[in-house]
C-alpha positions in Angstrom: 0.0 -0.1 0.0 2.7 2.5 0.9 4.5 2.0 -2.3 1.5 2.2 -4.5 0.5 5.4 -2.7 3.8 6.9 -3.6 3.4 5.7 -7.2 -0.1 7.3 -7.5 1.0 10.5 -5.8 4.5 11.0 -7.0 4.4 12.3 -6.6 2.1 16.6 -7.9 3.6 21.0 -9.2 2.5 24.8 -9.8 1.8 27.3 -12.6 4.0 28.4 -15.4 4.8 31.9 -16.6 6.7 30.8 -19.7 5.7 32.1 -23.1 6.1 28.7 -24.6 4.2 25.7 -23.3 6.3 23.2 -21.6 6.1 19.6 -22.9 9.1 17.8 -21.4 10.8 17.6 -18.0 13.8 15.7 -16.8 14.8 15.5 -13.1 17.3 13.6 -11.0 15.7 12.3 -7.8 16.4 10.7 -4.6 13.8 8.8 -2.5 14.4 8.1 1.1 11.9 6.0 3.0 11.8 5.2 6.7 9.9 2.1 7.8 10.2 1.5 11.5 14.0 1.2 12.0 14.9 0.6 8.3 15.8 3.3 5.9 15.9 2.7 2.2 17.3 4.9 -0.7 16.5 5.0 -4.3 18.4 7.2 -6.9 17.6 7.8 -10.5 16.4 10.1 -13.2 12.9 10.8 -14.4 11.8 11.7 -18.0 8.3 13.0 -18.8 7.0 13.9 -22.2 3.5 15.3 -22.1 2.9 14.7 -25.7 4.1 11.2 -25.6 2.1 10.8 -22.4 4.7 8.6 -20.9 6.8 8.8 -17.7 10.1 7.0 -17.6 12.1 6.3 -14.2 15.6 5.3 -14.8 16.7 3.8 -11.5 20.4 3.6 -10.8 20.4 2.6 -7.1 20.0 0.1 -5.5 18.9 -1.6 -8.8 19.5 -0.6 -12.3 15.9 -0.9 -13.6 13.7 1.2 -15.8 9.9 1.8 -15.0 7.8 3.0 -17.9 4.5 4.5 -16.8 1.7 4.9 -19.4 -1.9 5.7 -19.1 -2.9 2.3 -18.3 0.0 0.4 -16.8 3.6 0.4 -15.3 6.2 -1.7 -17.2 9.5 -2.7 -15.4 12.6 -3.5 -17.5 15.9 -4.8 -16.6 18.7 -4.9 -19.1 16.1 -3.9 -21.8 13.9 -7.0 -21.0 10.4 -6.7 -19.7 10.3 -8.4 -16.2 6.9 -7.0 -14.8 3.7 -5.4 -15.9 1.3 -3.6 -13.3 -1.9 -2.3 -14.6 -2.8 1.0 -12.9 -5.1 3.2 -15.3 -4.9 7.1 -15.0 -1.7 7.2 -13.2 -0.1 9.7 -15.6 -2.7 12.4 -15.0 -2.0 12.2 -11.3 1.8 12.4 -11.5 3.5 15.5 -10.2 5.2 16.0 -13.6 2.0 16.1 -15.5 0.4 18.4 -13.2 3.5 20.7 -13.3 3.5 20.9 -17.1 -0.3 21.5 -17.2 -0.3 24.2 -14.5 -2.6 22.1 -12.2 -0.4 21.4 -9.1 -1.8 24.4 -7.2 -5.1 22.5 -6.9 -3.4 19.2 -6.7 -5.3 18.3 -9.9 -8.6 18.2 -7.9 -10.2 21.3 -9.4 -11.8 19.5 -12.3 -13.2 15.9 -12.7 -14.4 13.6 -10.0 -13.8 16.0 -7.0 -15.9 19.0 -6.0 -15.0 21.8 -3.7 -16.6 21.6 -0.2 -15.2 24.6 1.4 -12.5 27.3 1.1 -11.0 29.0 4.2 -8.1 31.1 5.3 -5.9 29.7 8.1 -3.2 32.2 9.1 -1.1 32.6 5.9 -2.6 29.4 4.2 -5.7 29.1 2.0 -7.2 25.6 2.5 -9.5 24.0 0.0 -11.4 21.0 1.0 -12.3 18.5 -1.8 -14.6 15.4 -1.9 -15.3 13.0 -4.6 -18.6 12.4 -6.2 -17.8 8.7 -6.4 -17.0 7.0 -3.1 -15.2 4.2 -4.9 -12.6 6.7 -5.8 -12.1 8.1 -2.2 -14.8 8.3 0.3 -13.1 10.8 2.6 -12.0 14.3 2.1 -8.7 15.9 0.7 -7.5 19.3 2.2 -5.2 21.2 -0.2 -3.4 24.2 1.3 -1.6 26.9 -0.6 1.0 29.4 0.6 1.9 32.5 -1.4 -0.2 31.0 -4.3 1.9 27.8 -4.3 1.0 24.2 -3.1 2.1 23.8 0.5 0.5 20.7 1.8 -2.1 18.0 1.0 -4.0 16.1 3.8 -6.1 12.9 3.3 -8.9 12.1 5.8 -11.0 9.0 5.8 -14.8 9.0 5.9 -14.6 9.2 9.8 -12.4 12.3 9.7 -9.2 10.5 10.6 -5.9 11.6 9.0 -4.5 8.8 6.8 -1.8 10.8 5.0 0.0 14.2 4.6 2.3 15.6 2.0 4.4 18.7 2.3 5.8 20.5 -0.7 9.0 22.6 0.2 12.1 24.4 -1.2 10.6 25.9 -4.4 12.9 26.8 -7.2 12.1 28.5 -10.5 13.2 26.9 -13.8 12.4 28.8 -16.9 9.5 30.6 -15.1 8.1 27.4 -13.6 8.0 27.2 -9.9 9.0 23.6 -8.7 9.1 22.2 -5.2 12.4 20.3 -5.0 11.5 18.5 -1.8 8.3 16.5 -1.1 7.7 14.8 2.3 5.0 12.2 2.6 3.7 10.8 5.9 1.5 7.8 5.9 -0.5 6.7 9.1 -1.2 3.0 9.2 -2.0 0.7 12.1 -1.0 3.3 14.6 2.4 3.9 12.9 3.9 6.7 10.9 5.9 6.0 7.6 8.0 8.7 6.2 9.2 9.1 2.5 11.2 12.2 1.3 11.6 12.8 -2.4 14.2 15.4 -3.6 14.6 16.7 -7.1 17.8 18.2 -8.7 19.2 19.0 -12.1 15.9 19.9 -13.5 15.7 20.5 -17.3 12.5 21.7 -19.2 11.9 21.0 -22.9 15.0 19.0 -23.4 15.7 18.3 -27.1 18.2 15.3 -26.3 17.8 11.9 -24.7 14.9 11.0 -27.0 15.6 7.4 -26.4 14.7 7.7 -22.7 11.6 9.7 -23.3 10.4 7.2 -25.9 11.8 4.1 -24.1 11.7 1.3 -25.1 12.8 1.8 -28.7 9.8 1.7 -31.0 7.3 2.0 -28.2 
């Protein structure tokens, strides 16, 4: 559950002021996860092409695998051979990279579609919007999205009973070609009376890259 939650949420970014639309993004990432007394580390590079509608994770540590995320599934490759397929429809539209390039991170992508706004309130320096799905099969609780200085600050999931089940914090924003990007995201999942932490950090961010086509279109001919 914790890994799939990261996959579905991994990772969500703000509005663009560029004169030209952004269609590609490449970032180096590190993922640190703490589960009880164990700490795990993943390192790699992500490539997202909005026009291709494909997100590629090139992992370099601890394993040298490539994960290709499409609109319907996640394909895992090792040494250019397909070793696993996981069907997860709609995951691209919920990724942080898609929301960044489509200027929908501020609302966490909930401003349209299956979620409706329940309430908007001011809490000190934050503007907090509460969303609820029209379809309980999607999510039967509420999602609170807070913005600080017109940028996404935090997201809190509550179940149908009002209990907090997870939190996300978006920190250390940087501006790349007019696009404001959080370079640190902290996830906290509450499960069975325990807290699980995951931190994602981005670096070496490049927009609209004209090179590395083989990674944006991996595997060849796909």
